[in-house]
N, C-alpha and C positions, 0 to 999 in steps of 0.2 A: 621322283626324287623327294627326299624329305630333309628338313633342316638338321635332323640327327646326324646325317652323313658328314657334316662339316666338322665333327669332333669339337663342338662348342661346349663351354661351361654349362652345367645343368641349370644354373640360375638364369642364364641367357635363354636357354631353350624354354624354360618355364614362362618367361616373359613373352617370348615370341608366340608361344601357344595361346596365352591369354589375350594377346593382341589379335588373335584370329588369323595369323599368317599360317597357312597350311603347307602348300608347296612353294618352294622358292621360285621366283620369276626367272626368266632367262638371264637377265642382267645379274641377279643375285647368284645364280648357279655358276656363272662364269667369273664374277668378281671376287666373291667371298674366299674361295680357296687360294687365289693368287694373293689377295690382301693379307690373309693369315700367314702366308710365307714371306711377308714383308718385301714384296717386289714392287717397283714402281709400275703404275698402270695408267694407260691412256684409254678412256672409254667413250665411245660414241653411242649415245642412247637418248631417245627422246624423253621428255618429261612424262610422268605417269607410268613408267616402266618398273617402278619399285627401286629406283637407284639409291634413294636415301638409306633404306635398310641395307642396301648392298655395301655401303661404306660404314654405316653406323654399327652394324653387327660386328664386323671385325675390329673396329675401334674399341667397342665395349669389351670385347674378348681380350684384346692386346694390352690395354692400359693396366698399370699396376695400381691397385687401390691404395697401397701404403704411401705412394709418392704424393706429396702435397702440391707440387708445381704442375702446371698444365703439361700434358704429354701429347695432346693432339690439337690441331688447329684446323677448323673448317671455314673456308671463305665462301660467302654467298653474295650475289649481286644486290639483293634487297633485304630490308629489315624483316618483312613478312616471312621470307624464306628462312632467315636466320632463326627466328622464333620457332618456326615449324620444325626445322632440323633439330634444334635443341630439345624440343618436346619429344621427338622421335627417339633421340639418344637417351633421354631420361627414361622413357618407357621401356626401351630395350634393355637398358642397364639398370633398371629399377632394383632387381633383387641382388645385383652385384654392388649396389650402392654407388653407382657411377654418377658423378656430379657434372652436369653440363651447364654452361653459362652462355647466354647470348649477349653480344656487344654490338650496339648499332647507334647511329646518330639520332638527333632530335630526342634524346632521352638523357636524363641527368648523368653527367660524367662522374660526379662524386659518388653517386649510388653504385655505379659499376665498379669504381675504384675500391669501394668498401667490399663489394661482392668478390672481387679478385683477391682479397686478403684471405678468403676462405680457401679450404682445400678445393681445388677445381681440377678435374681430370681432362675435360674436353672443352675448348672454347670455340664457339661458333660466332662469326661476325661479318659485318660488311667491311670492305678494305679500309675505308677512311677512318672509321672509329678504331679498328684493330691497330692500324699504324700509329694513330694518336696515342693509344695506351702503351704501345711498345716504346715509342719515342719519349714518353713522359715517365717511363720506368714503372708504370703500374701493372703492366703485363710482362711477366718474366718468361722469356721463350727459350731459356737455356736448356730445358729438358724436353723440348718438343721433338718427338720422334716420328710423328705422322702429320702430313699436311694434305688436306683435301681441297681442291679448287672445284667448286660446284657451279654448274651452268657457266662454264668458261666463256662460251660464245657471248653470253649476255654481259659478262664482265667487260669484254672488249667493246661490245656495242655501246655500253654505258660509259666508256672512257676510263675504266679503272685499271688499265694495263700498267701504268706507271706505279700506282700504289701497290698493286699485286707484286710487281718486281721488287719494289723497295722492301716489302715484307719478307719475300723469299730470301733476299740478301742478308737479312738480319737473323734468319733461322740457322740452327746447327746444320752443317753440311751433311752430316751422317743422319739421314732420315729417309722415311718412305714417303713418296709423293704420289697422290692419285688425282687425276684430272678428268672431270666429267663434262661432256659437252653434247648438245643435240646436233651440232654440225661441226665438222672439222675443217676449219679454214686454214690457209697457209700460215696465218699469224699464230694460230693455236699450235700447229705442228712446230713452228719455230720456238715458241714458248716452251713446249715440252722438250724439244731437243736441247735447249739451253739449260734447263734446270732438272732434267730427269735422267736417270741412269738406266740404259737398256730397258726402257719401259715396255711392258707387255701390252700389245694393242688389242683391244676388245671392241668389236663392232656388233651392235645388236641391230639386225636388219629390220628396221621399222617398216619398210615397204611391205614385206610379206606378212609381218606380224600384225600390222594395224590397218592396212589399206581398206579392207572391207568394212571395218568397224565405223568409220566416219564417212558420212555422206556429205559431199561438198556441193553447194549450189551458189549461183550468183543471179542477181537481178539488176537490170539497168534502171536507175531511179533518179529523177532530177532532185537536186538538194532540197528545194522547197516542198517537195512531195514526200520526203522521207518519213515524216512523222505519221502522216495518214497511211503510208505504206506499212510501216512497222506495226501499226494497229491491226491492219488486215492480216499481216503475216502471223502475228502472235495469236490472233483468234483462230486461224486455221491450223497452225502448228500446235498451239496450246501446250507449251513446254511445262514440265514439272519444275525445272530449275534452269535458268538461262543467264549467261553473261552477255551484255551488250557492250561492245567496244567503241569508244569514240576517240578522235584524234587529240582533242584538247580538254582541259578541265572545264572550260567554259561550256563546251558542247555537252559534257557530262551533266553539269548543273542544269542546263536548259532542258535536256531530255528527261532527267529524273523528275523535274517539276512537272513537265508536260504529262508524263505517265502517271505521276501521283494524282494529278487532276482528273485523269481518266479512270481512277480507281484501281490501278495496278498496285500490287504489293512490291515496292521497289526501294532500293537504297543505292548509295553511290560510294565510290572510293577513287581518290586521285591524289596526286603528289602535294596538292595545296592544303590537304587536311592534316590535322595533328595526328601524330603517330598513334596515340591511344585511341582516337576515334576510328582510325583505320582498322586497328586490331578488333575493336568492338563490332564494327560492321562485318568484318570477315567472320568473326565468331558467330554472329547471328545468322549469317548466310550459311555457314557450315552446319549450324543446328537446324536449318530449314525454316527460319522464321519469316523469310520473304522469298519470292520466286525470281525476281529480276534484279541482278546486280549490274549497275551501269559503271563502267570503269575505263580508265586510260591504260595504255600498255604498261607504263612503268609500275603503276599500282598493282597490276594483276600478275606480275611476274612470279612464277613459282607457287601460285595458289594450288594447293592440292586438296580438292574437294571432290569426293566421289559423287556420282549420280547427277552431274551437270549434263542435261540432255541436249541443250542447244547453245551454240555460240553464234551471236549475230555481229557481223562487222558493220556497224552503222556507218562508219567511215572506213574506206579502204586503207590498210596500213601502207605507209610509204616505204617500209623496209620489208623485203621478202621474208626475212627471218621472223619478223613479228607475226606474220600470218601463221607460221608453223607453231610459234609459242602460243598464240591465241587459240588456235585450233586444238592444241594439245590439252586444253582445259576440259574438253569433252571426250567421250569415248575412253575414259580412263579405266585402268584395271580390267581390260577386256570387255568393257561394256560398249554399246553402240552409241553414236552421237551424231549431231548434225551441225555443219558449219555453213552459215548463210551470209553471203557478202552483198551489201548494197553499194553498187558503184554508180557514180554519175556518168553521163555520156562522155565527159571529158577525161575520164580516168582509165581509158583503155590501155594506155602505156603501162600503168602500174599493174593492172590486172594481168597483162601479158607477161610482165616480169615475174610476177608471183607464180603464174602457171609454168613458166620455164624453170623456175627454182624448184617447184614441187614435182615437176616432171609429168604433168598431165593437164589437159584442159578442163576447167571447171564448167560443168554443164549449167545451162540457163534453166532456172526454175520454171515450172509451168505457171501459166497466168492464174492469178487469184481472182476469181469471179465474185460478183455480189452474192450469187447463190451459195457459193462455198462459205462465204462469211456468215450468211444468214443461217446455214445449216449447223455451223459450229458455234454460233454465238451462245446458245444456252449452256453447252458443256464448258465453254470458256468462262462464262459468268459464274458458274457453279464452282469451278476450280479456284477462281479468284476469291470466292467467299469462304472456301474451305481453308482451315488452318493447314499449311503444309505439314507433312509428317515430320515430327522432330527426329533428327538424326543423332545418333550417339557418337561421341568421339571415340577414336581407336583406344585411347587410354582409359576409357570409363570402366571397362571390364577389369582392368588392372587395379583401378582406384577403389573398387568396391570394398576390398579387404584391407585397405590402408587407412590408418589413423595417424594424423600428424599431431604430435604433442608439443606444447610450449613449456619451456622451463625458464624461470627468471634468474638464470645465472649463465655466464659465458666466460670469455677470455679473461676479463678482469678478475674473475674468481679462480683463474688458472685451471679452468676445466677444459679438457680436450676430448676429442671424439672417442678415443680409447677408454676414457673414464665412463662414458655413457654405455659403450658396448660391454665393458666389464661388469658394470652394475646390473644392467637390464638382463644380460644373458644368465645371471645367477638366479633370476626369478624362476620358480618351479613352473615347468610347462613352456618356458621360453628359451630359445637359443639364439646365437648370433645371427643365424639365418633369418630370424624374424625381425631383424633391425634393418631399416632402409636408409635413405639419405639423411645424414646428420649435418645441420648447418649451425655453426657456432659464431655468434656475433659478440660484441664487447660485453653486453649485459644480459642478453637472452640467447637461448638455443632452441632449435627445432629438431625433433627426432621423429622420423617416420617409423611406425610399427606396422609390419606386414602380416599377411595371413590371418587377419581377423583377431589378432591378439591384443589390439589396442586397449579395449576396456580393462583387460586383466592387468596390463602394464600400468595403466593410469591409476588403478586402484592401489597397486602395490607401491608405486613410486611416491604416493602421497605420504607414506611413512618410511621411506628408504632414503638414506643420505647418499650423496655423491661426493667423494673426497671429503667426507666428514660434514658436508653441508646439506641441510634439508632445504630443497628448493620447492618453490611453488610450482605446481604442474596443472595444466588443464588442456583441453583439446584446442588446438590452434584455430583462430578465426580464419576464414578464407581471405 
């Protein structure tokens, strides 16, 4: 099957092709046609199955570019996921000029308020901050036709149910609702029953699809011996890219320092860090600048990074769902991965609960001998000294031919998006299809020029007026 079969706008197909999506995944095959017919959908699908594109694609197709108020709202449990979903929406909707905006806490409210005054088609955000904007009147939800609740099980685990329900009650009754969850608890079924109409139920059978891809192992290790053990384990496993999960931020801090001292390329992410720092670490990890990410559960929710070969549970998760979420960080997009749990002798009860939840017993790993460590040491040291291969982001291919231009005029000069489109599309060799996302602020504007036409537009616009005004124009700084 191919994306062409969904009868999507050519501009969306063009973006999808450049993003390197060839065949739709199972969840995309099942969700996209139903979403395009504007039916409510309840989807059970694990992370890494391509579900973001499964809802982002129909949203980009369905929203009307002309409408200035937001038409779709996507709720996510974490800030990282909100930013990631917003990036995916921007990439897929790039040629249709779809504007996505991420709203989340620990980030200046005033800046978001300003951004919401722009034309915005799709808002992605965490429940607390979204509710805050709706209640303060900075987010107008009167035109919302589509609601997506992503990682619904995580929303409930993290105590967001009340906020999610408060938001739903403030939205127009006539809308399409899509709910995605890795597990379908009774609570989620109740939630969908209450706020969805004749929802189409779609279950992606993860067991058959993914069971062989991830190898699960466990080791019984006393707490005071874990550091020595993880060193032996990583030398023999020698992962290309690994996430190590700890239960608390204190444990994360201790472990990252200890590994640093041993010469590991490692960094950390936890809830106590500033949001900007967390984004930066994630970005570096995504690019492959270090091999070991030490993280707490909360901080690692919804991380979508391909090629993570190993997940190590330095601490056994206390909730069975967390094990599934952690493990879902490896073996993504059909690749294989390993999930290795270090359990203390007293944690038998938690391990058994996890095994009951995932439906199989986790085998105990073979003993790691001194000989094995010695044999693998040289290869491990070599990999530590090598710069990991830099990974390109999905959107990089798209961005190659895009130039973002800065103009020193905006709303105060009564300039609107249509004025830019009208003027730039008159340049010889340029059409409206070559114009991307337009952002108009009070005194400045940014216009994306697509298909490699940036230099041509820049040259012409230096001597072309917009609404009778000659504006300063240059390539926008990153």
